[in-house]
N, C-alpha and C positions, 0 to 999 in steps of 0.2 A: 309450401316447404319443397325445397329441391330434393332429389334421391341422394346426392351427394352429402347432405346434412343427416341423413337418416342410415346411411350404408352402415356405418359401425353399429349401430342398433340392429341391425337385420343379420349382420354376420354374429353377434352373441347370441340372437336367438337361435340360428341355425345350429350353432355349437351346442344350445341346450338342447333343441327339438331332434336334430338329427346329428347327436354327437356320435363322431368316428365314422361318419358317412359321407361320401361325395354327394352333391346333390346338384340338379339341373333347375334353374330358377331364371325368371325373366326380370331384366333390367329396362326400363324405358323401351320395351319392345323389343329386347335382344335378348335371345337365348344365351346363358352362360351356365358355363361349368363351374362349380364352387368346389374347390379341393382341400378337404378337411382331414385328409389323412397323410401321415409323413411318407409313406410307401409311394404314392402317387406323386407328392411333390418332388420328391427325389427325381422320378422318372421325368417329368416336366423340367423341373429347374436344374437338373445335372447330368441323370443318364442321357436322355434324347434332347438335351438343350438346343441344340441346332435346329429343331424341329419347330421349336416354339420361340416365335420371335416377341419383344416387347410391344405391348399394345399401349402406346403412350401418346398417340397423336394429337390428343389434346393438351398434354404436357408442353410439346413441340410447340404446337400452335401460340400457345401462350407466352412460355417462357423462352423459346427458340431453342435450337437444337444443341444439346450438350451430352457430356457423357451419361447424365442420368436417363435421357430420353431415347438416345440413339441404341443402333443394334449393328451387328455385323462387322464391316470395315471402318463406317465413322465411329463405332463404339471403340473398337480396338485401337484407333490413332489416337483417342483421347485417353483411353486406358494408359497407353504406353508414355503419355505426355505428362500423367499426373501421378501413377501409382507409386512409383519409386520414393516420391515424398511422402504418400500416407503409410508406405511401409517402413521407412528408414527415419521417421520424424524423431525428433531429440525428445526422449521419454522422460529426462530428468527436466529439461525445460518445461514441458508441458505440466509435469506434476506440479512445478514451482508455479507457472502461471495460473493454474486451476486453484490452487490455494489461495493467491492474492484475490482472484476475482471471486471466489466462494466467500470469503470473508467480507468483501464490499457488498454481496448480493444477500449474505443473510442479515447483515445489519439493515439493510435496505428494507428487507421483508419484515424484520423485528417493528420498525418504526412505521410501515404501513399497517401492520398489525393493529396498530393502536386505534386506527379508524375505519380499518375493514376487518371483515370476519372471511375474506376469502384472499387466496394468494394471487398475486399479480404475474400472469404469464411474461409480461413485458421484462420484469426483473430476472427470471430466469433466462429470456432470451437474449439480454445484453451480456448476461454473465457468460453464456456458453459462445455467443459471438465474439467477445473480447479475447477469449482463449484462442480461438480459431485464427482470427485474423492476425494477431500478434505472433502466434506460433509459426505460420505457413508465409506470412508475408514481412515480417519485422516491423509491422506499423500497428500503433495504437488506434483501437476503434473509435475513439473520441477523435483524432486527428483527422479522421476522413470526413468525407460527405454523405455517408450513409446514415438513412433515417430507418431505423429498424422497423418502426410503426407503418411507414409506406409500403416496406417490403412486406410485413405482415398482412396489410391490407389487400396487396396486390395477389399475394398467395391464396388469400380466402376467396377473393373474385375468381381468380383463376381456377380452383379447385371445383367449382360448381360445373365445370365442363368435364368432369372425370369421367363421368357415366352417360354423356349426351351422344347418340347416335345421330349419324348424319340425316337432316330432315326432320329432328324431332325438338328444335329450339322452341322454347315457350316464352311468353311474356317475362317470365323471371329471368330466363337467361339471356334475353335480349337485354332487360335491363342491366345485369352485369355486364354484358358486352359492351355497352356504352361508357361503362365506368373502365373498362381495361386500357384504352390506349392512352389516357391521361396518365394513370397509374404507371403504365408501362413506360411512356415517356420520363416521368420523374425518375423511378429507379435505374433505368438506362443512363440518365444524366448523371445521377449519384455515383453509379460504378465506374462512371467515366473518370472519376477520380485517380484511378489505377493507371491512367494513360499519361497523367501529368509529367513532364519531363524532371520536375523538381521530386518527386516520390522516388523512395527508396527502392531499388529494384531486388527484391530477393532472388535468389535462383529459380523458385516456382515461377514468380511473377515474370522474369525474362524469359522463361520458357513459354509461357501463355501468349505474351506480347509477341514473340518471334513466330508462334504459331498463326498468331491472328495475322501478322503480316504477310505471312506467305500465302494466304489464302485458298491455296491449291487442297487443303482440307476442310474450308470452310468453318475453320474455328473462330468463334467470336468472344473476345475477352469477355466482355459484359455477359453473354449468355452462361459460359463457365462460371463467372464469379457469382452470378445468380443461382445458379443450382449449389454451387459451393456452400453458400450461405444458407440455403433451404435445407440440404443435406447433413451439412456438417454442423449447424448450429440450432437450426429448429428442432430438428429429432432429440437432440440430446436435451434441449430446455422442456420439451415435452416429457421426456421420460424422468426428470429431476421433479418437474411437477407431480407426477404419478408417485413418484417415491416418496414426496411430503406426505402424499396422501395415504399409502399404506403405513408409513411411520405414525400417523395420527390414529388409522385404523387399528393399529396393533401396538398400544402403549407398552406391553410387557416386552415385547421385542424390539421395540425402540430402545429402551433402558439397557437391554442386553448387548444390543449394537454400540450403544453411545458409551458403555464401559470399555469395550475392546476398542473403539474409538480413541478413547482417552488414553488407554494405555499405549497405544502407538505414539501419540503425539508427545507423551511424556517419556519415551525411550529415548535411547543416545542416536540410535540409528533411524532416520526419517527419511528414507529414499521410496521412490517409486517401485522398486523391487520388493521391499517390506511391506509398503501398503498391500500391492496387489498379492501377496501372499497370506492376507487376512482371509481366510475363506468365507466366514460368516458375511461380511460386506460385499464380497464378491457375489456370494448367492443370493444376497438380497437384490443387488442390481440385476443379476439373471431373472429373478422372480418378478421382478418390476415389468422387465422386458418381456416376460412370459404372459404375466395378466393382462398387461396394457401395452401391446405394442405399439411403438408410436408410427410406424409404418404396416399397418394391420394386413394389407394385400399387396401382392404384385399381381398386374395385368400381363396376360400373353394370348397369342393365336397360335392355331396350329398351321403350319406351311402346309404340309402334305398329311394325308390321311395316316392315322395312328391307331393304336388300341392300347388300353390299359386294362390287363385282365381279360375280360369277355367284353369291356365295353369299348364301342368303338367311336373315335374321335374323327370325324371328318375334317378335312382341309377347311380352314377357315373359322373353326370353331374358336369362340371365345373363351378363356380359361382364366380363372380369377383364383390364385392360390391364396386361402385364408390362413394367415398365422395364427388368428384368434382361435379358429377351429382346431388346428393342429396342436396348437400348445395347450388347448384345454380337453384334449382327448382322453376319455375316461379309460381307455385301453391302456394308456401309458402312465397314468399315476392315480392312486387311490381317490383324492379328491381334487381335481384340477382346479377348482374355482377358490380354492384356499392357497395362501402364501406356504411354502414350504422351505425352511433351511437346511433339512435333514439330507442325508446323503441317499436317502430312500426315494430316487426319482427318476425319471427317464431322459439321459442325457441328450437323445436326439431331439427332444421337444423343449429342451431349455431355452430360456430367452437369448442368453449369449451364443448359444448355438444356430437357433434358426429365426430370431428377429430381424438378423442381417441378412438373410436370405443364405441359400447354399447354392454350390456349383461354380461355373466359370463367373457369373455375374454378380457374386456374392459383394456386399457394401465392402468398398475399399478402404472406408475410414474405420473400421470396425474395433481395432485395436487401439486406434487414437479415442475413439468414444469410451470405450471402457475402462480406458485410465484415466479420462477425466471426469467420468462419472463416480468412480470411487473415490477419487480425490474430493470431488464435491461433498458426496455424501459423508466422508469421515469430517469434514469441516462442519458442515451443517449440524453433525450428532454433539459436536464439542462446544458448540457455541449457542445452540437453542433447542427448546422443546416444541414439540408439533402437536396441537390438540386440534380434535375434529370440530366444527362449529354446526354441521347439520350431519344427520344421519340418512338423508336422502341417498339412495343408490345413485351412481353416474349416470347423466345423461351425456351423448357423446357429440362433439364437434369435429367434423372432418375440416382441415385445411391444408391438404396434402400431407398431413400426419395427424394423428388422433388426439385430440384434446378433451376436456371435459368442458361441456357447455356452462357457461357462467363461472368458470374457474374453480380452483380446489378451494372445497369449505374447510379450510385450516386456518388457526391462529399460530402466529408464531412468535414465542417469548423467550428473552434471553434467560441463559442458566444463571 
């Protein structure tokens, strides 16, 4: 089994055994400083962010350079190209699209539960990808050539390289490497759909194509689209799967949240603003992100010598900020391992604060994700009941985001 398939297990174990402590450990022969304290994460990601570059050569190698993998000037170019769309997206339209595709998804989940005791991640992936593509590109996903199954397979194969240092490739990694060229060819061919002259050119697509054609900034449309799908749809899909698990794990809380959601959908005003003001639903999403962050780590390396308190950090030091460790810090909350919808909690380690990272390279799609997630949740609660089919604790699967190995053991039944 590759290290990448067990990294999340190790991070949760470190959060248990070395809670509230930063730890130096060894991954595949490389010493890595694991940051589990918010104070030091703030130093690395915000206060002295210029000294800590992204350590994502593996992602660039597999998926191509994009806003997600780049740093410095190449990152700034891509941020300027896309951030205005993430910041000024049509919130009411997102709200309407998320409703529509959540209804479609929950009906599918109910039918699937007649034959399976596990939630299908593919259904969640289709739901989030449909909202993303239609919202930003004015195109229905079903009208494109994109096969989400191929994209998911490509991401899983590529994710095995997350923690492979130079010269450490094993037979398992070489086997994965043999799969990547064909998968990459398939997904790049599919994403070429957006170059077709008959495809509607949304403002964002026009800008991406113009940047691609300039070539001076080395922006490649397919690379940006691949990252757009991975970061914008896969993470939200993973979060909704974990949300369904938590609803099933806490049935009394599920009923309380359901009553709030039902009252909202019966009210005269059904807007994104009104929904976003429902604090218990928003906190549930935040707690889902805190307990099970879809992107549990960010990887950095020090450019120059630095120090955190009395701890020296030499140039070239590999650093991994563990959102799992930070969001389960016992110094910040009474019982960090249990869901908490009360106001007695530490805001600096909330999921909606920390899980999207902090500092200048915070996730650009944060507000879009939070709006669609609370909309998905409100629809799911009013249409279905979620019940556990197994009390086994989660085992984790790393696939560029954190999933549950084997799927969530949840039965979805109509109300």
